[in-house]
LUMVEX-292930 format. One record per residue: residue in one letter; x, y, z of N, C-alpha, C in turn. Coordinates in nm, 3 decimals. Layout:
R  code      n_x      n_y      n_z     ca_x     ca_y     ca_z      c_x      c_y      c_z
R     A        X        Y        Z        X        Y        Z        X        Y        Z
...
REM end
This chain:
R  code      n_x      n_y      n_z     ca_x     ca_y     ca_z      c_x      c_y      c_z
R     D    0.086   -0.117    0.000    0.000    0.000    0.000    0.091    0.123    0.000
R     K    0.073    0.210   -0.097    0.155    0.331   -0.106    0.064    0.452   -0.117
R     V    0.071    0.540   -0.015   -0.011    0.662   -0.010    0.081    0.781    0.002
R     Q    0.063    0.880   -0.085    0.144    1.002   -0.083    0.294    0.971   -0.079
R     G    0.335    0.866   -0.146    0.476    0.830   -0.155    0.531    0.746   -0.041
R     D    0.450    0.720    0.062    0.495    0.640    0.175    0.430    0.502    0.172
R     D    0.511    0.401    0.204    0.466    0.262    0.198    0.406    0.214    0.329
R     G    0.320    0.117    0.318    0.261    0.051    0.434    0.212   -0.086    0.393
R     F    0.148   -0.153    0.484    0.094   -0.287    0.461   -0.057   -0.280    0.477
R     S   -0.128   -0.342    0.387   -0.273   -0.342    0.391   -0.324   -0.485    0.406
R     Y   -0.433   -0.503    0.476   -0.494   -0.635    0.494   -0.645   -0.618    0.498
R     G   -0.717   -0.719    0.448   -0.862   -0.705    0.448   -0.931   -0.823    0.385
R     V   -1.059   -0.803    0.352   -1.141   -0.907    0.292   -1.217   -0.849    0.173
R     S   -1.247   -0.937    0.078   -1.327   -0.902   -0.039   -1.427   -1.012   -0.064
R     T   -1.538   -0.974   -0.125   -1.635   -1.073   -0.168   -1.694   -1.026   -0.301
R     G   -1.734   -1.120   -0.381   -1.789   -1.084   -0.510   -1.860   -1.201   -0.575
R     Y   -1.908   -1.173   -0.695   -1.980   -1.276   -0.768   -1.949   -1.261   -0.916
R     D   -1.902   -1.368   -0.980   -1.873   -1.368   -1.122   -1.985   -1.437   -1.198
R     L   -2.037   -1.369   -1.298   -2.137   -1.428   -1.387   -2.068   -1.462   -1.518
R     A   -2.093   -1.581   -1.571   -2.037   -1.620   -1.700   -2.121   -1.555   -1.809
R     V   -2.065   -1.458   -1.879   -2.135   -1.390   -1.988   -2.126   -1.474   -2.115
R     T   -2.007   -1.527   -2.141   -1.980   -1.622   -2.249   -1.890   -1.728   -2.189
R     P   -1.854   -1.833   -2.263   -1.763   -1.932   -2.204   -1.628   -1.875   -2.161
R     H   -1.587   -1.760   -2.216   -1.457   -1.703   -2.180   -1.463   -1.568   -2.109
R     V   -1.583   -1.510   -2.095   -1.595   -1.376   -2.035   -1.682   -1.382   -1.910
R     T   -1.632   -1.318   -1.803   -1.709   -1.307   -1.678   -1.731   -1.160   -1.645
R     F   -1.833   -1.134   -1.566   -1.864   -0.998   -1.522   -1.931   -1.007   -1.387
R     G   -1.899   -0.915   -1.295   -1.966   -0.919   -1.167   -1.921   -0.813   -1.070
R     P   -1.996   -0.798   -0.960   -1.965   -0.700   -0.856   -1.863   -0.754   -0.756
R     E   -1.795   -0.661   -0.690   -1.700   -0.696   -0.584   -1.702   -0.584   -0.480
R     V   -1.701   -0.619   -0.353   -1.688   -0.521   -0.245   -1.571   -0.563   -0.157
R     S   -1.505   -0.464   -0.097   -1.391   -0.496   -0.011   -1.385   -0.400    0.107
R     L   -1.323   -0.448    0.213   -1.298   -0.373    0.335   -1.156   -0.403    0.375
R     S   -1.076   -0.298    0.397   -0.937   -0.321    0.438   -0.891   -0.215    0.536
R     E   -0.778   -0.239    0.595   -0.712   -0.151    0.691   -0.567   -0.139    0.646
R     S   -0.503   -0.026    0.675   -0.367   -0.004    0.628   -0.277    0.044    0.741
R     T   -0.146    0.019    0.725   -0.046    0.069    0.819    0.031    0.187    0.760
R     A   -0.005    0.232    0.639    0.067    0.342    0.574    0.049    0.471    0.653
R     K    0.160    0.546    0.667    0.159    0.674    0.738    0.238    0.774    0.655
R     F    0.190    0.899    0.652    0.262    1.005    0.582    0.235    1.138    0.651
R     S    0.338    1.215    0.678    0.326    1.349    0.737    0.234    1.353    0.858
R     G    0.242    1.255    0.947    0.159    1.250    1.067    0.017    1.203    1.044
R     V   -0.013    1.157    0.924   -0.147    1.108    0.890   -0.141    0.957    0.870
R     D   -0.234    0.885    0.932   -0.242    0.739    0.917   -0.352    0.704    0.817
R     A   -0.316    0.627    0.715   -0.418    0.571    0.627   -0.491    0.465    0.709
R     S   -0.621    0.465    0.704   -0.697    0.375    0.790   -0.795    0.294    0.708
R     R   -0.919    0.289    0.750   -1.023    0.207    0.689   -1.043    0.242    0.542
R     D   -1.061    0.138    0.460   -1.083    0.157    0.318   -1.198    0.067    0.274
R     L   -1.301    0.127    0.215   -1.415    0.054    0.161   -1.416    0.074    0.010
R     A   -1.451   -0.031   -0.064   -1.458   -0.017   -0.210   -1.568   -0.106   -0.266
R     A   -1.629   -0.058   -0.373   -1.728   -0.135   -0.449   -1.691   -0.120   -0.596
R     S   -1.671   -0.233   -0.663   -1.625   -0.231   -0.801   -1.703   -0.330   -0.886
R     V   -1.687   -0.317   -1.016   -1.732   -0.419   -1.109   -1.608   -0.474   -1.179
R     R   -1.610   -0.605   -1.203   -1.497   -0.673   -1.266   -1.541   -0.732   -1.400
R     L   -1.450   -0.726   -1.495   -1.469   -0.791   -1.623   -1.350   -0.884   -1.640
R     G   -1.378   -1.013   -1.658   -1.271   -1.112   -1.665   -1.269   -1.186   -1.796
R     Y   -1.153   -1.242   -1.827   -1.136   -1.325   -1.945   -1.066   -1.454   -1.903
R     V   -1.127   -1.569   -1.933   -1.071   -1.699   -1.898   -0.961   -1.730   -2.000
R     V   -0.836   -1.718   -1.956   -0.720   -1.740   -2.043   -0.700   -1.890   -2.065
R     T   -0.703   -1.965   -1.956   -0.698   -2.111   -1.958   -0.801   -2.157   -1.855
R     P   -0.832   -2.286   -1.847   -0.927   -2.329   -1.743   -0.884   -2.292   -1.600
R     Q   -0.754   -2.269   -1.577   -0.707   -2.233   -1.443   -0.679   -2.084   -1.425
R     V   -0.668   -2.006   -1.533   -0.626   -1.866   -1.521   -0.734   -1.771   -1.571
R     L   -0.768   -1.674   -1.485   -0.862   -1.567   -1.519   -0.787   -1.434   -1.511
R     A   -0.785   -1.359   -1.620   -0.731   -1.223   -1.621   -0.850   -1.129   -1.605
R     F   -0.836   -1.024   -1.524   -0.950   -0.934   -1.501   -0.905   -0.789   -1.487
R     G   -1.000   -0.702   -1.515   -0.986   -0.560   -1.490   -1.104   -0.517   -1.406
R     K   -1.088   -0.408   -1.331   -1.200   -0.361   -1.249   -1.197   -0.210   -1.238
R     V   -1.313   -0.154   -1.209   -1.328   -0.011   -1.184   -1.442    0.008   -1.085
R     G   -1.428    0.108   -0.999   -1.534    0.130   -0.901   -1.509    0.248   -0.811
R     Y   -1.578    0.249   -0.700   -1.580    0.357   -0.602   -1.500    0.317   -0.479
R     A   -1.425    0.412   -0.423   -1.352    0.387   -0.298   -1.382    0.498   -0.198
R     N   -1.389    0.461   -0.070   -1.411    0.553    0.039   -1.307    0.520    0.145
R     S   -1.214    0.611    0.168   -1.101    0.584    0.257   -1.095    0.686    0.370
R     R   -1.059    0.637    0.488   -1.046    0.723    0.605   -0.897    0.745    0.633
R     F   -0.863    0.870    0.665   -0.727    0.906    0.703   -0.733    0.971    0.838
R     E   -0.654    0.917    0.933   -0.657    0.960    1.073   -0.545    1.060    1.101
R     V   -0.580    1.168    1.169   -0.482    1.262    1.224   -0.509    1.267    1.373
R     P   -0.412    1.304    1.455   -0.436    1.305    1.599   -0.563    1.384    1.636
R     G   -0.660    1.312    1.693   -0.784    1.373    1.739   -0.890    1.396    1.632
R     D   -0.866    1.356    1.509   -0.963    1.380    1.404   -0.941    1.282    1.289
R     H   -1.032    1.285    1.191   -1.014    1.204    1.072   -1.077    1.274    0.951
R     Q   -1.032    1.237    0.835   -1.084    1.288    0.709   -1.121    1.167    0.623
R     T   -1.239    1.171    0.562   -1.282    1.065    0.472   -1.281    1.119    0.331
R     L   -1.216    1.047    0.241   -1.209    1.088    0.102   -1.271    0.982    0.013
R     E   -1.334    1.027   -0.095   -1.390    0.937   -0.194   -1.304    0.942   -0.320
R     G   -1.313    0.835   -0.398   -1.236    0.834   -0.521   -1.276    0.722   -0.614
R     V   -1.207    0.715   -0.725   -1.228    0.611   -0.825   -1.113    0.512   -0.812
R     R   -1.148    0.384   -0.805   -1.047    0.278   -0.798   -1.053    0.197   -0.927
R     Y   -0.935    0.166   -0.980   -0.927    0.082   -1.099   -0.803   -0.005   -1.089
R     G   -0.802   -0.111   -1.165   -0.687   -0.200   -1.162   -0.714   -0.327   -1.239
R     G   -0.627   -0.424   -1.216   -0.641   -0.551   -1.284   -0.548   -0.654   -1.226
R     G   -0.568   -0.778   -1.266   -0.484   -0.884   -1.213   -0.516   -1.019   -1.271
R     L   -0.465   -1.121   -1.203   -0.482   -1.260   -1.243   -0.527   -1.344   -1.125
R     E   -0.612   -1.443   -1.153   -0.648   -1.545   -1.055   -0.606   -1.679   -1.112
R     Y   -0.551   -1.764   -1.024   -0.511   -1.899   -1.064   -0.586   -1.999   -0.977
R     S   -0.664   -2.087   -1.039   -0.740   -2.188   -0.965   -0.648   -2.300   -0.921
R     V   -0.635   -2.316   -0.790   -0.555   -2.424   -0.733   -0.638   -2.552   -0.729
R     T   -0.764   -2.536   -0.691   -0.864   -2.644   -0.695   -0.990   -2.582   -0.754
R     P   -1.094   -2.660   -0.783   -1.217   -2.600   -0.835   -1.279   -2.495   -0.741
R     R   -1.250   -2.500   -0.610   -1.309   -2.406   -0.515   -1.209   -2.311   -0.449
R     T   -1.081   -2.320   -0.485   -0.979   -2.238   -0.422   -0.891   -2.173   -0.529
R     Y   -0.856   -2.046   -0.508   -0.768   -1.979   -0.603   -0.673   -1.885   -0.529
R     I   -0.566   -1.849   -0.596   -0.476   -1.745   -0.549   -0.482   -1.633   -0.651
R     S   -0.458   -1.511   -0.605   -0.470   -1.397   -0.696   -0.360   -1.295   -0.671
R     A   -0.333   -1.216   -0.774   -0.241   -1.103   -0.764   -0.301   -0.992   -0.850
R     E   -0.299   -0.869   -0.796   -0.355   -0.758   -0.872   -0.290   -0.627   -0.833
R     Y   -0.306   -0.529   -0.920   -0.263   -0.392   -0.896   -0.388   -0.307   -0.886
R     Q   -0.390   -0.215   -0.788   -0.502   -0.123   -0.771   -0.450    0.020   -0.764
R     R   -0.521    0.110   -0.828   -0.490    0.253   -0.821   -0.617    0.325   -0.780
R     T   -0.606    0.416   -0.682   -0.719    0.497   -0.640   -0.684    0.643   -0.661
R     E   -0.771    0.715   -0.729   -0.757    0.860   -0.750   -0.861    0.928   -0.663
R     Y   -0.813    1.007   -0.564   -0.904    1.071   -0.469   -0.948    1.211   -0.513
R     E   -1.055    1.256   -0.449   -1.108    1.391   -0.473   -1.017    1.497   -0.411
R     D   -1.050    1.623   -0.432   -0.984    1.738   -0.368   -0.834    1.743   -0.393
R     N   -0.788    1.697   -0.509   -0.646    1.699   -0.544   -0.556    1.634   -0.439
R     F   -0.611    1.536   -0.367   -0.535    1.466   -0.264   -0.424    1.383   -0.325
R     G   -0.445    1.335   -0.445   -0.346    1.248   -0.508   -0.398    1.107   -0.514
R     G   -0.307    1.015   -0.535   -0.349    0.877   -0.555   -0.289    0.781   -0.455
R     R   -0.334    0.658   -0.469   -0.290    0.549   -0.383   -0.268    0.427   -0.471
R     D   -0.154    0.363   -0.454   -0.121    0.243   -0.530   -0.111    0.124   -0.436
R     A   -0.159    0.011   -0.481   -0.152   -0.109   -0.398   -0.128   -0.232   -0.484
R     G   -0.038   -0.316   -0.439   -0.020   -0.449   -0.494   -0.090   -0.545   -0.399
R     V   -0.181   -0.623   -0.450   -0.265   -0.707   -0.366   -0.246   -0.854   -0.403
R     V   -0.221   -0.938   -0.304   -0.218   -1.082   -0.322   -0.324   -1.142   -0.231
R     G   -0.383   -1.253   -0.274   -0.488   -1.309   -0.191   -0.512   -1.456   -0.216
R     I   -0.588   -1.513   -0.126   -0.636   -1.650   -0.136   -0.788   -1.640   -0.134
R     G   -0.853   -1.709   -0.228   -0.997   -1.700   -0.237   -1.064   -1.834   -0.236
R     F   -1.192   -1.833   -0.199   -1.272   -1.954   -0.193   -1.401   -1.931   -0.269
R     R   -1.437   -2.024   -0.354   -1.562   -2.017   -0.430   -1.667   -2.103   -0.360
R     F   -1.790   -2.056   -0.361   -1.899   -2.129   -0.297   -1.994   -2.183   -0.400
REM end
């Protein structure tokens, strides 16, 4: 997690649903909640909520490439107060099916915030379970 040029570690959960549009194309919603350890100029990056839509392409039976775009709402803590900013989040990545119900993923996310705050970059790795 990189905010205003300073690095941190982010952790959280995501959930979503993929609909098969064609045998090789998927589309669906995704929501996420995360927390960050990134700090810059006395400000702590904190709670992050996001809602996105994903468009995926089945490269092989085990590999899904995807892109996403959506809304982000992030809280930044300063001593005794906090500021919440909204922005647009976009990115993309790959999922690899380890089993029919388990996958690992890697993705890049970029968030552009309002009020000329700047952006946020994140490299995300995860383990997922299909139901």
